[in-house]
Biotite code that builds the C-alpha atoms (Angstrom):
import biotite.structure as struc

atoms = struc.array([
    struc.Atom([134.019, 91.894, -19.503], chain_id="A", res_id=1, res_name="UNK", atom_name="CA", element="C"),
    struc.Atom([132.840, 93.443, -16.196], chain_id="A", res_id=2, res_name="UNK", atom_name="CA", element="C"),
    struc.Atom([133.915, 96.891, -17.351], chain_id="A", res_id=3, res_name="UNK", atom_name="CA", element="C"),
    struc.Atom([131.999, 96.434, -20.600], chain_id="A", res_id=4, res_name="UNK", atom_name="CA", element="C"),
    struc.Atom([128.835, 95.369, -18.742], chain_id="A", res_id=5, res_name="UNK", atom_name="CA", element="C"),
    struc.Atom([129.201, 98.197, -16.213], chain_id="A", res_id=6, res_name="UNK", atom_name="CA", element="C"),
    struc.Atom([129.591, 100.696, -19.072], chain_id="A", res_id=7, res_name="UNK", atom_name="CA", element="C"),
    struc.Atom([126.484, 99.298, -20.771], chain_id="A", res_id=8, res_name="UNK", atom_name="CA", element="C"),
    struc.Atom([124.503, 99.603, -17.525], chain_id="A", res_id=9, res_name="UNK", atom_name="CA", element="C"),
    struc.Atom([125.648, 103.210, -17.067], chain_id="A", res_id=10, res_name="UNK", atom_name="CA", element="C"),
    struc.Atom([124.722, 104.055, -20.646], chain_id="A", res_id=11, res_name="UNK", atom_name="CA", element="C"),
    struc.Atom([121.287, 102.477, -20.195], chain_id="A", res_id=12, res_name="UNK", atom_name="CA", element="C"),
    struc.Atom([120.688, 104.440, -16.960], chain_id="A", res_id=13, res_name="UNK", atom_name="CA", element="C"),
    struc.Atom([121.790, 107.639, -18.681], chain_id="A", res_id=14, res_name="UNK", atom_name="CA", element="C"),
    struc.Atom([119.420, 106.992, -21.635], chain_id="A", res_id=15, res_name="UNK", atom_name="CA", element="C"),
    struc.Atom([116.560, 106.267, -19.216], chain_id="A", res_id=16, res_name="UNK", atom_name="CA", element="C"),
    struc.Atom([117.291, 109.472, -17.270], chain_id="A", res_id=17, res_name="UNK", atom_name="CA", element="C"),
    struc.Atom([117.379, 111.541, -20.466], chain_id="A", res_id=18, res_name="UNK", atom_name="CA", element="C"),
    struc.Atom([114.134, 109.947, -21.663], chain_id="A", res_id=19, res_name="UNK", atom_name="CA", element="C"),
    struc.Atom([112.474, 110.644, -18.312], chain_id="A", res_id=20, res_name="UNK", atom_name="CA", element="C"),
    struc.Atom([113.611, 114.279, -18.439], chain_id="A", res_id=21, res_name="UNK", atom_name="CA", element="C"),
    struc.Atom([112.252, 114.558, -21.969], chain_id="A", res_id=22, res_name="UNK", atom_name="CA", element="C"),
    struc.Atom([108.901, 113.044, -20.900], chain_id="A", res_id=23, res_name="UNK", atom_name="CA", element="C"),
    struc.Atom([108.703, 115.376, -17.899], chain_id="A", res_id=24, res_name="UNK", atom_name="CA", element="C"),
    struc.Atom([109.429, 118.377, -20.114], chain_id="A", res_id=25, res_name="UNK", atom_name="CA", element="C"),
    struc.Atom([106.745, 117.243, -22.593], chain_id="A", res_id=26, res_name="UNK", atom_name="CA", element="C"),
    struc.Atom([104.230, 116.814, -19.762], chain_id="A", res_id=27, res_name="UNK", atom_name="CA", element="C"),
    struc.Atom([104.988, 120.339, -18.526], chain_id="A", res_id=28, res_name="UNK", atom_name="CA", element="C"),
    struc.Atom([104.476, 121.729, -22.025], chain_id="A", res_id=29, res_name="UNK", atom_name="CA", element="C"),
    struc.Atom([101.122, 119.925, -22.341], chain_id="A", res_id=30, res_name="UNK", atom_name="CA", element="C"),
    struc.Atom([100.025, 121.257, -18.944], chain_id="A", res_id=31, res_name="UNK", atom_name="CA", element="C"),
    struc.Atom([101.008, 124.783, -19.989], chain_id="A", res_id=32, res_name="UNK", atom_name="CA", element="C"),
    struc.Atom([99.170, 124.407, -23.315], chain_id="A", res_id=33, res_name="UNK", atom_name="CA", element="C"),
    struc.Atom([96.065, 123.142, -21.505], chain_id="A", res_id=34, res_name="UNK", atom_name="CA", element="C"),
    struc.Atom([96.167, 126.080, -19.105], chain_id="A", res_id=35, res_name="UNK", atom_name="CA", element="C"),
    struc.Atom([96.590, 128.565, -21.965], chain_id="A", res_id=36, res_name="UNK", atom_name="CA", element="C"),
    struc.Atom([93.700, 126.936, -23.865], chain_id="A", res_id=37, res_name="UNK", atom_name="CA", element="C"),
    struc.Atom([91.404, 127.106, -20.830], chain_id="A", res_id=38, res_name="UNK", atom_name="CA", element="C"),
    struc.Atom([92.305, 130.757, -20.217], chain_id="A", res_id=39, res_name="UNK", atom_name="CA", element="C"),
    struc.Atom([91.583, 131.634, -23.856], chain_id="A", res_id=40, res_name="UNK", atom_name="CA", element="C"),
    struc.Atom([88.278, 129.755, -23.780], chain_id="A", res_id=41, res_name="UNK", atom_name="CA", element="C"),
    struc.Atom([87.306, 131.595, -20.589], chain_id="A", res_id=42, res_name="UNK", atom_name="CA", element="C"),
    struc.Atom([88.276, 134.956, -22.133], chain_id="A", res_id=43, res_name="UNK", atom_name="CA", element="C"),
    struc.Atom([86.225, 134.223, -25.271], chain_id="A", res_id=44, res_name="UNK", atom_name="CA", element="C"),
    struc.Atom([83.208, 133.106, -23.218], chain_id="A", res_id=45, res_name="UNK", atom_name="CA", element="C"),
    struc.Atom([83.362, 136.338, -21.190], chain_id="A", res_id=46, res_name="UNK", atom_name="CA", element="C"),
    struc.Atom([83.673, 138.381, -24.394], chain_id="A", res_id=47, res_name="UNK", atom_name="CA", element="C"),
    struc.Atom([80.636, 136.634, -25.923], chain_id="A", res_id=48, res_name="UNK", atom_name="CA", element="C"),
    struc.Atom([78.684, 137.090, -22.687], chain_id="A", res_id=49, res_name="UNK", atom_name="CA", element="C"),
    struc.Atom([79.505, 140.806, -22.689], chain_id="A", res_id=50, res_name="UNK", atom_name="CA", element="C"),
    struc.Atom([78.526, 141.206, -26.357], chain_id="A", res_id=51, res_name="UNK", atom_name="CA", element="C"),
    struc.Atom([75.229, 139.375, -25.753], chain_id="A", res_id=52, res_name="UNK", atom_name="CA", element="C"),
    struc.Atom([74.528, 141.594, -22.737], chain_id="A", res_id=53, res_name="UNK", atom_name="CA", element="C"),
    struc.Atom([75.194, 144.724, -24.807], chain_id="A", res_id=54, res_name="UNK", atom_name="CA", element="C"),
    struc.Atom([72.962, 143.437, -27.631], chain_id="A", res_id=55, res_name="UNK", atom_name="CA", element="C"),
    struc.Atom([70.158, 142.667, -25.183], chain_id="A", res_id=56, res_name="UNK", atom_name="CA", element="C"),
    struc.Atom([70.413, 146.179, -23.753], chain_id="A", res_id=57, res_name="UNK", atom_name="CA", element="C"),
    struc.Atom([70.326, 147.681, -27.239], chain_id="A", res_id=58, res_name="UNK", atom_name="CA", element="C"),
    struc.Atom([67.233, 145.665, -28.189], chain_id="A", res_id=59, res_name="UNK", atom_name="CA", element="C"),
    struc.Atom([65.480, 146.637, -24.943], chain_id="A", res_id=60, res_name="UNK", atom_name="CA", element="C"),
    struc.Atom([66.213, 150.304, -25.642], chain_id="A", res_id=61, res_name="UNK", atom_name="CA", element="C"),
    struc.Atom([64.809, 149.904, -29.151], chain_id="A", res_id=62, res_name="UNK", atom_name="CA", element="C"),
    struc.Atom([61.653, 148.299, -27.766], chain_id="A", res_id=63, res_name="UNK", atom_name="CA", element="C"),
    struc.Atom([61.293, 151.091, -25.219], chain_id="A", res_id=64, res_name="UNK", atom_name="CA", element="C"),
    struc.Atom([61.697, 153.762, -27.882], chain_id="A", res_id=65, res_name="UNK", atom_name="CA", element="C"),
    struc.Atom([59.134, 152.074, -30.093], chain_id="A", res_id=66, res_name="UNK", atom_name="CA", element="C"),
    struc.Atom([56.630, 151.851, -27.236], chain_id="A", res_id=67, res_name="UNK", atom_name="CA", element="C"),
    struc.Atom([57.235, 155.482, -26.320], chain_id="A", res_id=68, res_name="UNK", atom_name="CA", element="C"),
    struc.Atom([56.373, 156.484, -29.920], chain_id="A", res_id=69, res_name="UNK", atom_name="CA", element="C"),
    struc.Atom([53.098, 154.673, -29.536], chain_id="A", res_id=70, res_name="UNK", atom_name="CA", element="C"),
    struc.Atom([53.760, 152.138, -32.276], chain_id="A", res_id=71, res_name="UNK", atom_name="CA", element="C"),
    struc.Atom([52.435, 148.853, -30.952], chain_id="A", res_id=72, res_name="UNK", atom_name="CA", element="C"),
    struc.Atom([52.281, 147.094, -34.297], chain_id="A", res_id=73, res_name="UNK", atom_name="CA", element="C"),
    struc.Atom([55.010, 146.342, -36.791], chain_id="A", res_id=74, res_name="UNK", atom_name="CA", element="C"),
    struc.Atom([55.095, 147.932, -40.166], chain_id="A", res_id=75, res_name="UNK", atom_name="CA", element="C"),
    struc.Atom([54.305, 145.587, -43.049], chain_id="A", res_id=76, res_name="UNK", atom_name="CA", element="C"),
    struc.Atom([57.950, 145.445, -44.162], chain_id="A", res_id=77, res_name="UNK", atom_name="CA", element="C"),
    struc.Atom([59.155, 144.822, -40.599], chain_id="A", res_id=78, res_name="UNK", atom_name="CA", element="C"),
    struc.Atom([56.554, 142.068, -40.164], chain_id="A", res_id=79, res_name="UNK", atom_name="CA", element="C"),
    struc.Atom([57.657, 140.433, -43.425], chain_id="A", res_id=80, res_name="UNK", atom_name="CA", element="C"),
    struc.Atom([61.298, 140.414, -42.326], chain_id="A", res_id=81, res_name="UNK", atom_name="CA", element="C"),
    struc.Atom([60.477, 139.044, -38.854], chain_id="A", res_id=82, res_name="UNK", atom_name="CA", element="C"),
    struc.Atom([57.826, 136.542, -39.886], chain_id="A", res_id=83, res_name="UNK", atom_name="CA", element="C"),
    struc.Atom([60.187, 133.480, -39.650], chain_id="A", res_id=84, res_name="UNK", atom_name="CA", element="C"),
    struc.Atom([61.267, 134.572, -36.164], chain_id="A", res_id=85, res_name="UNK", atom_name="CA", element="C"),
    struc.Atom([57.715, 135.087, -34.981], chain_id="A", res_id=86, res_name="UNK", atom_name="CA", element="C"),
    struc.Atom([56.713, 131.556, -35.929], chain_id="A", res_id=87, res_name="UNK", atom_name="CA", element="C"),
])
């Protein structure tokens, strides 16, 4: 009977150890996934920031070119297209 109980205790300890190893491995995978997600989000935010900066520069150049041509007012078609934005 003692051998049977000792074997059961050993099996239970082994199952607990395997379950703990599995949980530790899962936790490491989640940590790695979280780190990868944060890196990707940071990369996308930087890309968007760069694109917005480029677009702002382009629009400023356009405004400068328009002012250098002496055109202070919008054409009628341009005004019609931009009317919702101007409000």
